[in-house]
Jmol script that loads the backbone (N, CA, C; Angstrom):
load data "model"
ATOM      1  N   MET A   1     113.006  88.306  25.107  1.00  0.00           N
ATOM      2  CA  MET A   1     112.749  89.716  25.118  1.00  0.00           C
ATOM      3  C   MET A   1     112.288  90.186  26.499  1.00  0.00           C
ATOM      4  N   GLN A   2     111.467  89.337  27.130  1.00  0.00           N
ATOM      5  CA  GLN A   2     110.987  89.677  28.466  1.00  0.00           C
ATOM      6  C   GLN A   2     112.126  89.689  29.473  1.00  0.00           C
ATOM      7  N   GLU A   3     113.098  88.832  29.248  1.00  0.00           N
ATOM      8  CA  GLU A   3     114.245  88.798  30.161  1.00  0.00           C
ATOM      9  C   GLU A   3     115.032  90.112  30.080  1.00  0.00           C
ATOM     10  N   ILE A   4     115.208  90.633  28.876  1.00  0.00           N
ATOM     11  CA  ILE A   4     115.942  91.897  28.710  1.00  0.00           C
ATOM     12  C   ILE A   4     115.179  93.030  29.384  1.00  0.00           C
ATOM     13  N   ILE A   5     113.888  93.068  29.197  1.00  0.00           N
ATOM     14  CA  ILE A   5     113.075  94.109  29.832  1.00  0.00           C
ATOM     15  C   ILE A   5     113.128  93.955  31.347  1.00  0.00           C
ATOM     16  N   SER A   6     113.122  92.740  31.828  1.00  0.00           N
ATOM     17  CA  SER A   6     113.202  92.489  33.265  1.00  0.00           C
ATOM     18  C   SER A   6     114.553  92.945  33.816  1.00  0.00           C
ATOM     19  N   ILE A   7     115.622  92.642  33.095  1.00  0.00           N
ATOM     20  CA  ILE A   7     116.969  93.055  33.531  1.00  0.00           C
ATOM     21  C   ILE A   7     117.070  94.572  33.556  1.00  0.00           C
ATOM     22  N   VAL A   8     116.553  95.216  32.503  1.00  0.00           N
ATOM     23  CA  VAL A   8     116.625  96.676  32.432  1.00  0.00           C
ATOM     24  C   VAL A   8     115.803  97.311  33.560  1.00  0.00           C
ATOM     25  N   THR A   9     114.619  96.769  33.825  1.00  0.00           N
ATOM     26  CA  THR A   9     113.800  97.352  34.895  1.00  0.00           C
ATOM     27  C   THR A   9     114.402  97.091  36.269  1.00  0.00           C
ATOM     28  N   ASN A  10     115.028  95.935  36.451  1.00  0.00           N
ATOM     29  CA  ASN A  10     115.606  95.601  37.757  1.00  0.00           C
ATOM     30  C   ASN A  10     116.948  96.293  37.995  1.00  0.00           C
ATOM     31  N   TYR A  11     117.774  96.354  36.957  1.00  0.00           N
ATOM     32  CA  TYR A  11     119.139  96.855  37.136  1.00  0.00           C
ATOM     33  C   TYR A  11     119.418  98.138  36.359  1.00  0.00           C
ATOM     34  N   GLY A  12     118.421  98.730  35.737  1.00  0.00           N
ATOM     35  CA  GLY A  12     118.627  99.917  34.909  1.00  0.00           C
ATOM     36  C   GLY A  12     119.191 101.087  35.679  1.00  0.00           C
ATOM     37  N   ILE A  13     118.612 101.392  36.822  1.00  0.00           N
ATOM     38  CA  ILE A  13     119.067 102.528  37.618  1.00  0.00           C
ATOM     39  C   ILE A  13     120.488 102.280  38.136  1.00  0.00           C
ATOM     40  N   SER A  14     120.762 101.064  38.544  1.00  0.00           N
ATOM     41  CA  SER A  14     122.116 100.733  39.010  1.00  0.00           C
ATOM     42  C   SER A  14     123.128 100.884  37.887  1.00  0.00           C
ATOM     43  N   MET A  15     122.767 100.438  36.707  1.00  0.00           N
ATOM     44  CA  MET A  15     123.677 100.553  35.563  1.00  0.00           C
ATOM     45  C   MET A  15     123.913 102.016  35.214  1.00  0.00           C
ATOM     46  N   ILE A  16     122.867 102.835  35.291  1.00  0.00           N
ATOM     47  CA  ILE A  16     123.027 104.265  35.005  1.00  0.00           C
ATOM     48  C   ILE A  16     123.945 104.910  36.036  1.00  0.00           C
ATOM     49  N   ILE A  17     123.757 104.570  37.293  1.00  0.00           N
ATOM     50  CA  ILE A  17     124.596 105.130  38.354  1.00  0.00           C
ATOM     51  C   ILE A  17     126.050 104.707  38.167  1.00  0.00           C
ATOM     52  N   VAL A  18     126.281 103.450  37.831  1.00  0.00           N
ATOM     53  CA  VAL A  18     127.649 102.963  37.599  1.00  0.00           C
ATOM     54  C   VAL A  18     128.268 103.682  36.410  1.00  0.00           C
ATOM     55  N   CYS A  19     127.508 103.836  35.326  1.00  0.00           N
ATOM     56  CA  CYS A  19     128.025 104.535  34.140  1.00  0.00           C
ATOM     57  C   CYS A  19     128.360 105.985  34.466  1.00  0.00           C
ATOM     58  N   LEU A  20     127.487 106.652  35.216  1.00  0.00           N
ATOM     59  CA  LEU A  20     127.770 108.030  35.614  1.00  0.00           C
ATOM     60  C   LEU A  20     129.000 108.127  36.509  1.00  0.00           C
ATOM     61  N   PHE A  21     129.147 107.167  37.405  1.00  0.00           N
ATOM     62  CA  PHE A  21     130.324 107.146  38.276  1.00  0.00           C
ATOM     63  C   PHE A  21     131.596 106.981  37.454  1.00  0.00           C
ATOM     64  N   ILE A  22     131.593 106.064  36.507  1.00  0.00           N
ATOM     65  CA  ILE A  22     132.774 105.831  35.660  1.00  0.00           C
ATOM     66  C   ILE A  22     133.070 107.074  34.814  1.00  0.00           C
ATOM     67  N   TRP A  23     132.018 107.668  34.239  1.00  0.00           N
ATOM     68  CA  TRP A  23     132.208 108.877  33.438  1.00  0.00           C
ATOM     69  C   TRP A  23     132.792 110.004  34.286  1.00  0.00           C
ATOM     70  N   ASP A  24     132.260 110.190  35.484  1.00  0.00           N
ATOM     71  CA  ASP A  24     132.760 111.233  36.381  1.00  0.00           C
ATOM     72  C   ASP A  24     134.197 110.964  36.786  1.00  0.00           C
ATOM     73  N   TRP A  25     134.536 109.730  37.064  1.00  0.00           N
ATOM     74  CA  TRP A  25     135.901 109.366  37.464  1.00  0.00           C
ATOM     75  C   TRP A  25     136.876 109.670  36.337  1.00  0.00           C
ATOM     76  N   ILE A  26     136.517 109.316  35.118  1.00  0.00           N
ATOM     77  CA  ILE A  26     137.408 109.560  33.973  1.00  0.00           C
ATOM     78  C   ILE A  26     137.568 111.070  33.749  1.00  0.00           C
ATOM     79  N   THR A  27     136.473 111.802  33.834  1.00  0.00           N
ATOM     80  CA  THR A  27     136.531 113.250  33.640  1.00  0.00           C
ATOM     81  C   THR A  27     137.396 113.909  34.710  1.00  0.00           C
ATOM     82  N   ASN A  28     137.198 113.534  35.948  1.00  0.00           N
ATOM     83  CA  ASN A  28     137.999 114.105  37.043  1.00  0.00           C
ATOM     84  C   ASN A  28     139.465 113.731  36.914  1.00  0.00           C
ATOM     85  N   ARG A  29     139.729 112.541  36.446  1.00  0.00           N
ATOM     86  CA  ARG A  29     141.119 112.113  36.277  1.00  0.00           C
ATOM     87  C   ARG A  29     141.819 112.991  35.246  1.00  0.00           C
ATOM     88  N   LYS A  30     141.129 113.324  34.162  1.00  0.00           N
ATOM     89  CA  LYS A  30     141.715 114.208  33.153  1.00  0.00           C
ATOM     90  C   LYS A  30     141.971 115.595  33.736  1.00  0.00           C
ATOM     91  N   VAL A  31     141.031 116.085  34.519  1.00  0.00           N
ATOM     92  CA  VAL A  31     141.192 117.407  35.124  1.00  0.00           C
ATOM     93  C   VAL A  31     142.374 117.401  36.091  1.00  0.00           C
ATOM     94  N   VAL A  32     142.485 116.373  36.887  1.00  0.00           N
ATOM     95  CA  VAL A  32     143.586 116.279  37.845  1.00  0.00           C
ATOM     96  C   VAL A  32     144.923 116.188  37.109  1.00  0.00           C
ATOM     97  N   THR A  33     144.969 115.430  36.032  1.00  0.00           N
ATOM     98  CA  THR A  33     146.196 115.308  35.248  1.00  0.00           C
ATOM     99  C   THR A  33     146.594 116.656  34.661  1.00  0.00           C
ATOM    100  N   ASP A  34     145.628 117.381  34.115  1.00  0.00           N
ATOM    101  CA  ASP A  34     145.918 118.707  33.560  1.00  0.00           C
ATOM    102  C   ASP A  34     146.399 119.663  34.643  1.00  0.00           C
ATOM    103  N   THR A  35     145.767 119.597  35.796  1.00  0.00           N
ATOM    104  CA  THR A  35     146.165 120.458  36.907  1.00  0.00           C
ATOM    105  C   THR A  35     147.584 120.148  37.365  1.00  0.00           C
ATOM    106  N   LEU A  36     147.935 118.886  37.426  1.00  0.00           N
ATOM    107  CA  LEU A  36     149.295 118.509  37.826  1.00  0.00           C
ATOM    108  C   LEU A  36     150.326 119.002  36.810  1.00  0.00           C
ATOM    109  N   LYS A  37     149.979 118.941  35.532  1.00  0.00           N
ATOM    110  CA  LYS A  37     150.897 119.458  34.503  1.00  0.00           C
ATOM    111  C   LYS A  37     151.094 120.960  34.663  1.00  0.00           C
ATOM    112  N   GLU A  38     150.011 121.684  34.919  1.00  0.00           N
ATOM    113  CA  GLU A  38     150.116 123.126  35.126  1.00  0.00           C
ATOM    114  C   GLU A  38     150.931 123.446  36.367  1.00  0.00           C
ATOM    115  N   MET A  39     150.748 122.660  37.410  1.00  0.00           N
ATOM    116  CA  MET A  39     151.518 122.880  38.639  1.00  0.00           C
ATOM    117  C   MET A  39     153.001 122.625  38.402  1.00  0.00           C
ATOM    118  N   ALA A  40     153.326 121.621  37.595  1.00  0.00           N
ATOM    119  CA  ALA A  40     154.727 121.341  37.287  1.00  0.00           C
ATOM    120  C   ALA A  40     155.347 122.519  36.536  1.00  0.00           C
ATOM    121  N   ALA A  41     154.593 123.086  35.600  1.00  0.00           N
ATOM    122  CA  ALA A  41     155.107 124.244  34.864  1.00  0.00           C
ATOM    123  C   ALA A  41     155.283 125.439  35.801  1.00  0.00           C
ATOM    124  N   THR A  42     154.341 125.637  36.699  1.00  0.00           N
ATOM    125  CA  THR A  42     154.437 126.730  37.660  1.00  0.00           C
ATOM    126  C   THR A  42     155.634 126.533  38.583  1.00  0.00           C
ATOM    127  N   ASN A  43     155.853 125.303  39.012  1.00  0.00           N
ATOM    128  CA  ASN A  43     157.004 125.024  39.881  1.00  0.00           C
ATOM    129  C   ASN A  43     158.311 125.312  39.157  1.00  0.00           C
ATOM    130  N   ALA A  44     158.372 125.016  37.862  1.00  0.00           N
ATOM    131  CA  ALA A  44     159.578 125.315  37.093  1.00  0.00           C
ATOM    132  C   ALA A  44     159.803 126.826  37.040  1.00  0.00           C
ATOM    133  N   ASN A  45     158.729 127.595  36.845  1.00  0.00           N
ATOM    134  CA  ASN A  45     158.863 129.055  36.824  1.00  0.00           C
ATOM    135  C   ASN A  45     159.302 129.587  38.182  1.00  0.00           C
ATOM    136  N   ILE A  46     158.755 129.039  39.241  1.00  0.00           N
ATOM    137  CA  ILE A  46     159.137 129.471  40.591  1.00  0.00           C
ATOM    138  C   ILE A  46     160.603 129.150  40.849  1.00  0.00           C
ATOM    139  N   GLU A  47     161.034 127.985  40.386  1.00  0.00           N
ATOM    140  CA  GLU A  47     162.441 127.610  40.567  1.00  0.00           C
ATOM    141  C   GLU A  47     163.357 128.601  39.853  1.00  0.00           C
ATOM    142  N   LYS A  48     162.982 128.997  38.630  1.00  0.00           N
ATOM    143  CA  LYS A  48     163.794 129.980  37.891  1.00  0.00           C
ATOM    144  C   LYS A  48     163.831 131.307  38.632  1.00  0.00           C
ATOM    145  N   CYS A  49     162.692 131.721  39.166  1.00  0.00           N
ATOM    146  CA  CYS A  49     162.643 132.976  39.926  1.00  0.00           C
ATOM    147  C   CYS A  49     163.535 132.903  41.161  1.00  0.00           C
ATOM    148  N   LEU A  50     163.506 131.765  41.845  1.00  0.00           N
ATOM    149  CA  LEU A  50     164.343 131.621  43.042  1.00  0.00           C
ATOM    150  C   LEU A  50     165.823 131.657  42.695  1.00  0.00           C
ATOM    151  N   VAL A  51     166.192 131.051  41.569  1.00  0.00           N
ATOM    152  CA  VAL A  51     167.594 131.097  41.139  1.00  0.00           C
ATOM    153  C   VAL A  51     167.993 132.535  40.836  1.00  0.00           C
ATOM    154  N   ASN A  52     167.105 133.266  40.145  1.00  0.00           N
ATOM    155  CA  ASN A  52     167.391 134.670  39.841  1.00  0.00           C
ATOM    156  C   ASN A  52     167.511 135.496  41.120  1.00  0.00           C
ATOM    157  N   MET A  53     166.638 135.242  42.082  1.00  0.00           N
ATOM    158  CA  MET A  53     166.709 135.962  43.349  1.00  0.00           C
ATOM    159  C   MET A  53     168.007 135.648  44.084  1.00  0.00           C
ATOM    160  N   GLU A  54     168.417 134.401  44.033  1.00  0.00           N
ATOM    161  CA  GLU A  54     169.669 134.020  44.688  1.00  0.00           C
ATOM    162  C   GLU A  54     170.849 134.754  44.059  1.00  0.00           C
ATOM    163  N   GLN A  55     170.880 134.816  42.726  1.00  0.00           N
ATOM    164  CA  GLN A  55     171.958 135.537  42.045  1.00  0.00           C
ATOM    165  C   GLN A  55     171.913 137.026  42.387  1.00  0.00           C
ATOM    166  N   HIS A  56     170.713 137.567  42.431  1.00  0.00           N
ATOM    167  CA  HIS A  56     170.570 138.983  42.778  1.00  0.00           C
ATOM    168  C   HIS A  56     171.065 139.239  44.197  1.00  0.00           C
ATOM    169  N   ASN A  57     170.726 138.360  45.112  1.00  0.00           N
ATOM    170  CA  ASN A  57     171.181 138.522  46.497  1.00  0.00           C
ATOM    171  C   ASN A  57     172.698 138.435  46.599  1.00  0.00           C
ATOM    172  N   GLU A  58     173.291 137.539  45.816  1.00  0.00           N
ATOM    173  CA  GLU A  58     174.757 137.443  45.813  1.00  0.00           C
ATOM    174  C   GLU A  58     175.370 138.728  45.274  1.00  0.00           C
ATOM    175  N   ASN A  59     174.767 139.284  44.212  1.00  0.00           N
ATOM    176  CA  ASN A  59     175.279 140.539  43.656  1.00  0.00           C
ATOM    177  C   ASN A  59     175.147 141.690  44.656  1.00  0.00           C
ATOM    178  N   VAL A  60     174.038 141.747  45.364  1.00  0.00           N
ATOM    179  CA  VAL A  60     173.849 142.785  46.378  1.00  0.00           C
ATOM    180  C   VAL A  60     174.876 142.612  47.490  1.00  0.00           C
ATOM    181  N   SER A  61     175.123 141.380  47.885  1.00  0.00           N
ATOM    182  CA  SER A  61     176.109 141.122  48.934  1.00  0.00           C
ATOM    183  C   SER A  61     177.496 141.578  48.503  1.00  0.00           C
ATOM    184  N   LYS A  62     177.856 141.269  47.266  1.00  0.00           N
ATOM    185  CA  LYS A  62     179.164 141.702  46.759  1.00  0.00           C
ATOM    186  C   LYS A  62     179.247 143.221  46.690  1.00  0.00           C
ATOM    187  N   SER A  63     178.145 143.849  46.271  1.00  0.00           N
ATOM    188  CA  SER A  63     178.123 145.314  46.196  1.00  0.00           C
ATOM    189  C   SER A  63     178.283 145.929  47.579  1.00  0.00           C
ATOM    190  N   LEU A  64     177.621 145.351  48.547  1.00  0.00           N
ATOM    191  CA  LEU A  64     177.747 145.866  49.918  1.00  0.00           C
ATOM    192  C   LEU A  64     179.155 145.661  50.459  1.00  0.00           C
ATOM    193  N   ASP A  65     179.767 144.540  50.127  1.00  0.00           N
ATOM    194  CA  ASP A  65     181.155 144.311  50.544  1.00  0.00           C
ATOM    195  C   ASP A  65     182.086 145.356  49.931  1.00  0.00           C
ATOM    196  N   LEU A  66     181.892 145.626  48.639  1.00  0.00           N
ATOM    197  CA  LEU A  66     182.716 146.633  47.981  1.00  0.00           C
ATOM    198  C   LEU A  66     182.486 148.020  48.582  1.00  0.00           C
ATOM    199  N   LEU A  67     181.243 148.326  48.890  1.00  0.00           N
ATOM    200  CA  LEU A  67     180.931 149.604  49.516  1.00  0.00           C
ATOM    201  C   LEU A  67     181.582 149.710  50.894  1.00  0.00           C
ATOM    202  N   ASN A  68     181.548 148.619  51.640  1.00  0.00           N
ATOM    203  CA  ASN A  68     182.179 148.596  52.960  1.00  0.00           C
ATOM    204  C   ASN A  68     183.680 148.824  52.830  1.00  0.00           C
ATOM    205  N   LYS A  69     184.313 148.166  51.871  1.00  0.00           N
ATOM    206  CA  LYS A  69     185.756 148.359  51.666  1.00  0.00           C
ATOM    207  C   LYS A  69     186.056 149.789  51.256  1.00  0.00           C
ATOM    208  N   ALA A  70     185.207 150.364  50.403  1.00  0.00           N
ATOM    209  CA  ALA A  70     185.414 151.747  49.977  1.00  0.00           C
ATOM    210  C   ALA A  70     185.301 152.691  51.166  1.00  0.00           C
ATOM    211  N   MET A  71     184.334 152.431  52.045  1.00  0.00           N
ATOM    212  CA  MET A  71     184.190 153.275  53.228  1.00  0.00           C
ATOM    213  C   MET A  71     185.396 153.131  54.155  1.00  0.00           C
ATOM    214  N   GLU A  72     185.909 151.913  54.295  1.00  0.00           N
ATOM    215  CA  GLU A  72     187.101 151.706  55.125  1.00  0.00           C
ATOM    216  C   GLU A  72     188.295 152.435  54.528  1.00  0.00           C
ATOM    217  N   ASN A  73     188.429 152.389  53.209  1.00  0.00           N
ATOM    218  CA  ASN A  73     189.523 153.113  52.560  1.00  0.00           C
ATOM    219  C   ASN A  73     189.375 154.617  52.761  1.00  0.00           C
ATOM    220  N   GLN A  74     188.143 155.101  52.670  1.00  0.00           N
ATOM    221  CA  GLN A  74     187.894 156.521  52.872  1.00  0.00           C
ATOM    222  C   GLN A  74     188.254 156.923  54.304  1.00  0.00           C
ATOM    223  N   ASP A  75     187.869 156.096  55.269  1.00  0.00           N
ATOM    224  CA  ASP A  75     188.217 156.374  56.666  1.00  0.00           C
ATOM    225  C   ASP A  75     189.733 156.379  56.851  1.00  0.00           C
ATOM    226  N   TRP A  76     190.397 155.435  56.226  1.00  0.00           N
ATOM    227  CA  TRP A  76     191.849 155.349  56.349  1.00  0.00           C
ATOM    228  C   TRP A  76     192.493 156.604  55.763  1.00  0.00           C
ATOM    229  N   LYS A  77     191.974 157.043  54.615  1.00  0.00           N
ATOM    230  CA  LYS A  77     192.531 158.259  53.995  1.00  0.00           C
ATOM    231  C   LYS A  77     192.271 159.482  54.875  1.00  0.00           C
ATOM    232  N   LEU A  78     191.088 159.564  55.460  1.00  0.00           N
ATOM    233  CA  LEU A  78     190.799 160.696  56.357  1.00  0.00           C
ATOM    234  C   LEU A  78     191.714 160.660  57.568  1.00  0.00           C
ATOM    235  N   ASP A  79     191.953 159.468  58.111  1.00  0.00           N
ATOM    236  CA  ASP A  79     192.862 159.368  59.256  1.00  0.00           C
ATOM    237  C   ASP A  79     194.261 159.817  58.878  1.00  0.00           C
ATOM    238  N   LYS A  80     194.728 159.476  57.701  1.00  0.00           N
ATOM    239  CA  LYS A  80     196.064 159.874  57.256  1.00  0.00           C
ATOM    240  C   LYS A  80     196.133 161.392  57.066  1.00  0.00           C
ATOM    241  N   LEU A  81     195.040 161.957  56.527  1.00  0.00           N
ATOM    242  CA  LEU A  81     195.027 163.393  56.336  1.00  0.00           C
ATOM    243  C   LEU A  81     195.005 164.137  57.672  1.00  0.00           C
ATOM    244  N   LEU A  82     194.286 163.589  58.639  1.00  0.00           N
ATOM    245  CA  LEU A  82     194.216 164.238  59.947  1.00  0.00           C
ATOM    246  C   LEU A  82     195.524 164.118  60.704  1.00  0.00           C
ATOM    247  N   GLU A  83     196.311 163.107  60.424  1.00  0.00           N
ATOM    248  CA  GLU A  83     197.605 162.946  61.094  1.00  0.00           C
ATOM    249  C   GLU A  83     198.585 164.020  60.621  1.00  0.00           C
ATOM    250  N   ARG A  84     198.433 164.475  59.422  1.00  0.00           N
ATOM    251  CA  ARG A  84     199.366 165.477  58.890  1.00  0.00           C
ATOM    252  C   ARG A  84     199.039 166.780  59.443  1.00  0.00           C
TER     253      ARG A  84
END
end "model"
wireframe off; spacefill off
backbone 0.3
color backbone group
């Protein structure tokens, strides 16, 4: 019995510090894991947004091309009318 009391008095604080360190490490590991999962979900949402933006930019580019062609046709028609 005296040996147990001696061990606890000699190593009690060290054991408490080690236990607290292990508890803190496990708790932080769970938090980091949860954070990484949330970041993965956020990255997936950002990827979807970027794909949508890319499609939108392509549509705007096509619209501008069509507008440019329409303006060229209008200029051509005006030139033909002015020639007459």
